[in-house]
N, C-alpha and C positions, 0 to 999 in steps of 0.2 A: 387442659381446661380451656385455654384460649382458643385452641383449634375448634373445640365444640361450639364456643360462643361465635366464632367466625363463621362456621357453617350455618348456624341458626340465623345469623345476620343476613347472609346471602339468600337464604330461603325466604326470609321476611321481605327482602327487597324485591324478590321475584313475585311474591304474592301481592304486594302493594306497590305496583309499578308507578302509578301516578304520584303517590306520596314520595316514593324514592326519587323520581325524576325531579319533582319540585324541590326537594331538599338538596339534591345534588347540584342542580342548576343554580339555586339560590346561594348555596355555600360557595360554589365556584365563582360566581360573580362577586360575592363579598370578599373572598380571598384575593381575587384578581385586583379589586380596587385597593385592598390593603397592601398588597405587594407592590403595585405600581406606585402608589403614593409613598410607600415606605422607601422605595428606591430614590424617589425625588427628595424626600425628607433627608435621607442619608447623604445624598449629594450636596444638599444645601448646608447641612450641619458640618460636613467635612471641608467645605470651601475655606481655604486659607488656614486650615488647622494643622497641616502636617509639614509645614516648612521647618527645617531644623532650627531650634532655639527660638521659635515664634513667640514663646511666652515672654521673651525679653524685648520684643519689638513693639514700638508704639508710634502712632501717627500724631504729629504735632498739629493742633487745630486752634482756631480762634473763635472766641465769643466777641462779637462786635455789638456794642450797645447803641441803639438809636431811640432816644426818648425812653419809653417804658418797654420797648421791644428789644430782644436779643437775637441777633442773626448769627448762626453758627456756620462756619465754613472750614474746609480743608485747605483753602488757599492761604499761602504764607509768603513773606518776602523771600526773594531769591538768595539772600545772604544769611538766612537764619540758621541753616544746618551747621555751617562751619563755626558760626559764632557760639552756638550751643556746645559744640564739641570742644571748643577752645576754653570755655568758661566753666563747664560743669564736669567734674571728674566722674560723675555717674554715667555720662554719655560715652559709651565704648565706640560706637560708630554712628555717623549721621550723614544723611544725603538729601539734597534737594533734587526733585525730578519734575519734569514738565507734564502737561496734559498730552493726551494722545493726538497725533496729527499725521495726516497722510503726506508722504513724500515720494518722489520718483527716483528710483535707483536704476543704474545702468551697469551691465557687465557685457562688454563687447556689443553685440547687436541685441542682446536680451534686455528688455525693459520690464519693470514691475512697480506698480503702485503699492507701497507697503505702509502699514499703520504702526506707529511706534512713538517713542518719546526720548527725551534727553535726560541723562541722569549722571550724578556724581559717582566716582569710583566705589564708594562704600555701599552703594545701592545693592550691588550683586553679592555683597557679604552679609547684608541685612536680610534681603529676600533671596534665599539660597536656592535658586532654580538649579536643576541638574544640568551640568555641562556635558553635552555629548562629545564635543571636541573643544580644545582650548584649556586655558588655565585661568581660574577665577582671580588669582592673585595679580595677574598682569592686565586683565581685560579692563578697558576704559581708563587706564592710567595715563594715557596720552591723548591729546586732542584729535589725533588722526585714527583712533581706534573705532571699531564698530562691533557690536554683538548681534548675531542674527538668530532667529528661531530656526528650528530644523526645517519647517515648511518653507520659509522664505529663502533659505540656502538652496533648497531644491529648485525653487522657482527661478532663482538667478543663475545657479551653476549646474543644476541637474544632479547634484550630489551634496552630501553633508560635510565631508572632510575637506573644508576649504580654508583652514587656518593659514594666514599669510596672504591670501588672495586679496585683490583690490576691488572695491566697489565704488562707483561714482554716484554722488548725490547731486541731482540736477535741481536747482532752484531758480526762481525768477532773477535773482541777483548774481547767478553764476553757478559754476560746478566745483565740487570738492571731492577729493579722493580719500577713501578710508580703507584701512587694513582690517580684515576680519580677524578678531582675536578670540572669538568664542562662538559656539553654536549650542543653543539651549534646547533641551528636551522637556516638554511640558507634560508628557504622558503620565508620569508617576505622581504629579502633584495637582490637586484640584485648586485652581486659582480663580479669583473673581474677575481678573482682567487678562485679556489676551493681547498679544502684541507681536509684531514681526521683527522689530529691530530696537536696539538701544544705542544712542549716540552720546558722546560726552557732553555733559551739561555746559562745560566751559565753551564749547563751540557755539552754543546758543547764546551764552552770556556775553561773548565777545562781539556779537553783531552790533553795529553802530546804532541801530534803531531799538535795541533792547537795553538801553541804559537804565530804564526804569527798574530792572531787576536788581540794581545796586542800591535801591532806596528802601528804607524801613517803612515808608508810608504807602508802598505799593505791594499788592498781592498778586499771585498768579500760580507759581509752582506749588507743589506739595512738599512737605518735609517729613522725613521718617527717621527715627532714631532706634538704636539698640542700646539698652541700658545694661550696666554690669549686673551679673547674676544676683548679687545680694542687695541690689538697690530697691528701695520702696518707691514704686512708680507714682503712688498717690502723693507722697511727700515731694517728689520731684515735680509733679504737675503743679502743686501749690507754689513751689519755689520759683517757677518760671512765669508765673501769672503776669507780672508787670515787666517782663523782659523787653517787649517792644515799646511799651509806654515810656520806659526809662530812656529810650533812644529816639523817640519820636514825640516831641512835645505836642500835647493836645490829642494824643491818640486815644481812641475809645476801645482799644483791643485788650482782651484778657487771653493770654495763652493757656493752653492745657494740653495734656497728652491723653490719648485713648488707645486701648489695646488694638493692634492691627487685626488680630484674629477675630475680634468682635465687631469690627466696623462694617463688614459685609451684611451681617444679619441684624445688627443693632445700631445702625448708623444714622438714625433720624433723631434730630434734636428740635425741641420746641422751647422757646424762652430760656435757653441756656441749659436745659435738662434733657437727658436721654429719654426719648419718647417712642421707642419701638423701632420698627423698620421691617425688613423682610421676615424677621422671626415671627411676626404676626400672621403672615400668610402660611408659614411652616406649621405653626400651631393650628391654624384654622383647618388646613387640609389633612393634617394628622388626625384631628378630631372627626372630620368628615369620613375619612377612611375607616376609622374605628366604628363610627355610627353605621356605615353601610354593612360592615361585617356583623355588627350587633343585630341589625335588622334581619339579616340572613339567619342568625342564631335564633332569633325570636320566631321566625317561620318554623324552624325545626322544632322548637319547643311546642308551639301551637299545634302543629300537625301531629306530633307524637302524642300529646295529651288528648287530642281529638279522637285518636284511634284507640284510646285507652279501653273503651268498652270491648273492642274486639280482642285486645290483648289480656283482658281481665281473667278469662277462663284459663289461658295459658299460664298466667302467674299463679292462679289458684292451684292448678294441677302440680306445678313445680313446688309450691309450698307444702302440698299434701305429701309429696314423695320425699320431702326433707330439705328443700332449698331454703337457706336462710336469707335475710334481707341483703347481706353483703354480697352473696352470690348473684342475686337478682340485679342489684345495682351494677355489679361488674358486667353482667350480660348486656344491660341496656347502654352502659357507657361504651362497651366494646362496639355495639352497633353504631353509636354516634361517631366513635373514632374511626371506624372503617369507612363510613361514608365521607367523613372529613378528609381522610387520606386520599380517597378517589377524587374528591373536589380539589385537593391540593395539587394532584397530578395534572388535572385539567386546567387549573388556574395558571400553572407554570406555562403550559402550552399556549394559553390565551395571552399571557404576558408577552411571550416571545412574538406572537402574531401582531400584537397591538403596540409594542414598544416603539417602533419607528414613528407611529402616529403620535404617541405620547411624548416622544423626544421632540418632535416638531412643535407640538403644542407648548411645551415647557421651555424650549430653547436649550435643551440639554443633549448630552451624548451618552446616555446611560446604557448599561448592559447588565444582564443578570450575572452576578459574580459566582459562577459555578465552581471556581477553583478556591473559594474562601470557605474554610471549615466553619468559621464563626457565623457566616451567612446561612449555612445549612443548619447549624444549631438554632439560630434565630427562627428559621422557617419551621423547624421541627417543633419549637416551643409555641409558635403561633398556631400550628395545627393541633397541638396537644391542648392548649388553652381553649381554642375554638371548639374542639370536640367535647371537652368537659363542660364548657358553658352551655353548648347546644343540647347536650344530653343529660345535664345534671337534674333539671326539674322533672323531665319525664321519668328518669331513672328512679328518683326518690319518690315520685308520686305513684308510679306503677308498683314499685316494690312494697309500698305501704298498703296495697289492696288487701282487704280482709277476706279470708277464705269463706266465711259464712255467707257473705254477700255475693260471692262469685257464682255460686251454684243455685241461686234463686232463678225463677222463671224469666227474670229480666234484670238487666243491670242498667243503671242510669248514672250519668255523671252528676256529681254534686254541684250545688250552686257556686261553691268556691272555685271549682275548676272552670266553670263558664265565665265567672267574673275575672279569673286570672287570664283566660284566653282573650277576653275583650280588653283587659288592661294592656296586654302585650300588643294587640292590634292598635289600641289607642296610642301607645308609645311610638309604634312604627310610623303612623300617619302624622303624628306631631312632628317628627323629624322630617318627613316628606314635605309637609306644609312649610316648615321653616326654610328648607332648601329652595322650594319653588318661589316663595315670596322673596327670599334673598336674591335669587337669580334674576327675578323681574326688576328689583330695585337696582342691582348692579348693571343690568342691561340698559335700563333707562338712564342711569347716571353716565355711563360711558358714552352712550349715543348722544346725550346732552352735551358732553364735553367735546365730542368729535364734530358735532354739527352746529354748535352755538356760534353766533356771530362773534368773531374775535376782535372786531374793530379794524380788520383788514381782510382783503379777499385772498384766501390761500388757494383757491381753486384755479387751475390752469396757470399757476405761478411756478416758473422753473427757477431752481437755484443752481447756478453754474459756478464752478471753481475757476477763478481767473488766475492764469499762470503765464509766465514768459511775456511775450509781446501782447497778449490779450490784456495783461495788467499794465504794461508800460505804455501801450498805445490805445488806451481804453476808448478815447473819443473816436478814433478811426474805426475801431472794432464796433462800437455802438452805432456809428453811422451806417456801416455795412449791414448790421443786423436789422436796422430799421427798414431796409429795402426788402426784407424777407416777408413774403405774404403770410399773414397770420400773426405776425409780431405786433403787439399793441403798444408796449412801453418797455423801457430798459433803464436800469440804474444799478448801483452797487452800494455795498455797505460793509462795515467791519463786523456787523452783528448777524447772528444766525436766527434770531427770533425764536429760539428753542431753549430758553433758559438764560440765566445770568451769564453774560460774557465779560463786560467791563463796567465798573461802577465806582462811585466815589461818595464818601460821606463828608467831603470838605466843601459843600455848597453853603453859601451864606447869602443873606439878603437883608435889606433895610427892614427893621422891625422884628427880626428873627429873635426868638427867645434864646439866650445864650446856653440854656440847659437843654434845648431841643436839638436833635440831629436826625437826619434821614438819609437813607442810602439811595442815591440816584443812579439809575442805569444810564450809561453813556453810549449813544449810537453815533458813529461817524459815517456820514453818507455822502453821496454825490447828488448832483441835480436830478430832478425827476423821481427821486425816491418816494416821496409822498404820493405822487400820482401812480407810480408803478404798484405800490403796495395797496393802494385804495384807502389810505387814511383820510378821514373826514376832517377838514379844517373848520374849526368853530370860531376862532378869532384870528385876526391878522392875515398873513399870507405866507405862501411857500417861498423857498429859495428861488432866485431867478438869475439866469445867466446874464441878464441885462444889468444886474447890479453886482459889480465886482466886490463891493463892500460886504456882501452877504457871507463871504468866507472869513471875514474878520470880526470876531467877537459878536456874532449873532447866533441865535439858537431858536429852535422850535421845541415847545414843551408838549407833553400830553396833559390832559385835564387834571390828573392827579398832582402832577408837579406844579402846575399853575395855581391850583387851589392851595397848596402848601405855601407857596411864595406870597400869594396875595391875601392869605387868611388874616394876617395882622396889618396888611397894608394894601387895600384894594386897588390903589393906584400904581402899584409897583410895575415897572416896565423893564426891570433888569435884575440880575443877580450876580454874585461874585464867585468865581472859581479861579483862583490865582489872579485873574483880571476881571474887570467888569464885562458882563456879556448881556447884550440887549435881547429882549424877548421879541422875536420877529413874528411868531405865530403860535397858535395852540391847536392841537389836533385832539379829536375824541380819544378817550382811553382805548388801548388795545392790549391784548394778551400776548406776552412774549414768554410766559411760563405756563406750566400746566395749571389746571383749575384747583390743584391742591394749594397753590399759593394765591395770595390776594393781589390786588392791583398795586403796582409799584410806580413811583415817579420816574419819568424818562426825560432825558435831555438829548435832543437831536442836533448835531453839529455838522456843518458843511465842511468836511475834512476827509476827502477820499484817498489820502496819501497811502494808507495801507489797507484800503477796502478791496479785499480779494474775493468777496462773495458777490457774484453777479445775480441780479433778479430780472427775469424776463417774463412779462405778462403776454400770454398768447391766446388766440381764439380757440374754442373747443373743437371747431370743425377742422378736418384734415390735420389732426395733431401729428400723425406720424410723418407726413410730408414736411410740416413745419420743423419738427425736430431734426429731420435729415438735412434740411437747408441750414439750420443753425449750426449743426456739426460741421458742415462743409465750410462755412465761414470761419468757425473756430480753428479748423485744421489748416485753413489757408493762412491764418494769422500766426498760429503756433503749432506746426506739425510735430514738434518733438515732445510735447506734452499730450497725454491722452485726454480725450474729451470726457469730462466728468460732470454729470448733472443729476438732479433729483427733483421730484415734485414736492412742493411745500406741504401739500395736504398729507402726503405719505410721511414726510419728516415729522410733521406735527403728530400724526397718529402714533409714531414710535415713542413719543413721550408717555403714552398710556399703555405701553407694551405689557407691563406687569398687571395693570388693571384689566386689560383685555384677556390676559391669561387666566386671571381669577374668574372673569366672566365665563370663559369657555369651560374651564374646569367645573365651575358651579353648575353650568348647564348640563354637562354630561353626567355629573354625579346626581343631579336632581332626577334626570331621566332614569338613571340606574336605581336610585332609591325607590321611585314609584314602581319600577318594573319588579323589583324584589318584593316590595310590599304587596303588589297585586298578585304575585305568584302565591304568596301566603293566603291572600283572600280567595284565590282560585281553589287552593287545596281545602281550606276551611269550608267554603261554600259547597264544594263537592261532598265533604263529609256531612254537612248539615242536610243537604239534599238526600243523601243516602239514609240518614237517620229518619227523615220525615217521609220516606217513600210511601209507607202505608197511609200516613195522614194525607198526603197529596192525592193518593188513589181514592180515599173516601171523599175528599173534597170534590174531586172530579165527578164521582158517581152522584154526588148531591148537587151537581150543576155549577161548581165553581169555575170561573173563567181563568184563562191563562194569566191574565193580569193580576188577579187576586192571589194566584199561586206564587207569582213572582214576589208579591208583597210578603208572603209568608217567610220566604227565605231572606229577602233583602232587609227586612226589619231587624234581623239579627246583627247586621253590620252597619247600615247606613247611619243610624243614630250615633254609633261609636265614631265613625269616620267624621261626621259633622262636628262632634265634640272635639276631636283631635284638631280639626281645622281651626276652631275657635281658640284653643290653647296655643297651637303652633303659630298662628297669626300674631297673637299678642307677644309671644317671645321674639318672633322675627321682627316685629315693629320696633321693639326695644333695641335689638342688636343692630338693625340697619340704621336706626337714627344715630347710633354711636359711630357706625362706619361712615355715614354721610358727613359727620362732623369733621372728618379728615380733609374734606374739600372746602376751600374758601368759597367756591361757587358750586352749589349743589341743587338737585331737584327737591321738591317737597314729596313726602311720603303720601302718594295719592290714595284716596279712599277706595278706589276701584281695584287696587292691587289685590286686596284680600278677597273680594267677591270673584275676581277672575281666577285666582289660585284655587278658591273653593270650588268653583264650577269645573275646573280641570280635574281636580282630585275626585270630586263626587261623580263626575261623568265616567271617569275611568273605573272607579270602584263599582259603580252601579252596573256598568257593562260587564265587568269581570264576574260579579256575583250573578247577574242575570243570565249569563252564559250557562252556568250550571243549573239555574232555576228553570230555564227553558228546556234544558235537556231532561230534567226530572218531570216537567209538566207534560212532555210528549210521551212518557211511558204509558203503556196501556194499563188501566187500573185492574184489569182482570189478572195480569201477571203479578201485580203487587199485592193483591188481596186473596189469591188462591190458597195461600197457606193458612188463612184465618178460618 
């Protein structure tokens, strides 16, 4: 029976080539979108999920209260992990670990800049990365140990079996040797963070300038714990709430723990409550992928029901010779499943062709899991569901055709069928409108964020890592750079201007409400920093080398900080942070975080002791020659460290990497949605033109113009498309207002977004339908009327 249905399906495809092509192409694109997005969604959902015993692993985090606001951070005191392990029996393992940082490593003549962090020994037992070589139980147990990734071992040694080999860490303050005690393999585990090395946390802790790590009032490292299997993590979280406050008088910190496996996708907190995260993007694009596939299924339904008049006599004959409704439904579903199978094959080929581009767009390294049986079963289920959905309505509609009506001199689709077709077209273009309007809003917002005045000039601003003698003899290095043609200004700072780096809530001033507190960002800078960055001074003056006293208890504030301090005391000229600090000047507010965050108060201190971030303002002309000259000066000063630089505008753009990915994905899927929808319009307009062939012939004989004939066919669709634009725009407006609320600084939803989207969709729809209308209008009426 199936063989017979299969043959009938192939004959039908050969007979109705345009319909077959449109259905095949549309379903192929829909399945391609679903598979591509499905691979990305699977990768996101799997991130940090498959570590052994990950259900027992939790990140220790802080809620810091400032007035009515709660700031949530993963930064904790450097002594927290061991204290928790010592005092709470629920804590089986605990480890503090630092932020990622780049370091220079040497093996004989081989050099490599590697990115990694410092961690306590328990870290490798909590986050159980696979050991390619070495022993987890001994790695990082001594201050002279190092653990490398497989890739970094190859960079340094040219091989992976390097246990017991020596690696030299070169820093500005000297060199240290470490013995390789482990080589990690990340291939089997999808992790949210990549790194090249792990060094002992104690090595960092013992540095003379890192004494702040030993204080309950200072944050920086992260703390991760593994609880006993039978522990209730929520009770534990409640139990440690005041752990820091009990050890640091006046602390505004409430501790809590959060599952490590959920932090990647659900790590955004607002006012002390979990408020989403990357999971929102995962849900969004999962829905978009399903919508694209659904639109392709709608095309199939529409075209199949549109052809119902031609299939009616076939159905009638089958019923006369004894076919029941179940057999007819099976036949039409078989046709749907066969074309879905072909589309599935082509979609896999298309996925393979486009996956490198998609990986680049999403920042992933995904591949089609051909060797996973579960993935093939999921793919087969998608094809089955798609085939059934696409073929269900046509199957049940055609199988219900009455034999008496079939053999009349004419057959005509009922009003219900026409309304259903228009309803499906309406739904398609509602989705298309929503995607186009959303894409426009996202584009506008991201461009606004990337191009808005930040309060400093990020263009032609070079960020240079200062190491070795460049750091030790910065004044001499600066003097030499100032002789380079094209260099306009030079300074340095401890701050990256790319998010929170160092801050304090312990700022007080005369007249301050005892119940009020605010988190001030602290920037330690050198002379000429204000000029180099292009900050605008609105009160007072800049630091000056002519006044030695500027380095002693004087500060420059941004407008936000100054307004906080002078709100209750307009004459205030100082504030207290351990000691009294005079306000030397005030600069206009500037953004050092993304536009998702509001403007924060900033204190700028003249204290370049640990300022290893150089900032060089250069002219836009002859940029390459200027860079070459800067590198020559840097290499002359410190040839043993590699020359590392970046442009601040590029660094700033990376803060919006996820938003840019959303923008690009939305753009491509908007185009895809319109393409599939217009494919459906093309097929339907072709069918309508075929139905009205004789009507068009009569109109032409009676003198109708080509324009009026275009109107005959276009009126079937343009009104429906216009209605879909109206509905889709309203939904898009509501959704995008909610999306824009995630930004502290956002664009307004401009009125012209909707007319522009409408004009794009109407133009494409009109041209699509007119293509078939023009084709019908060019047919000689003699050939269309000769049978009458």
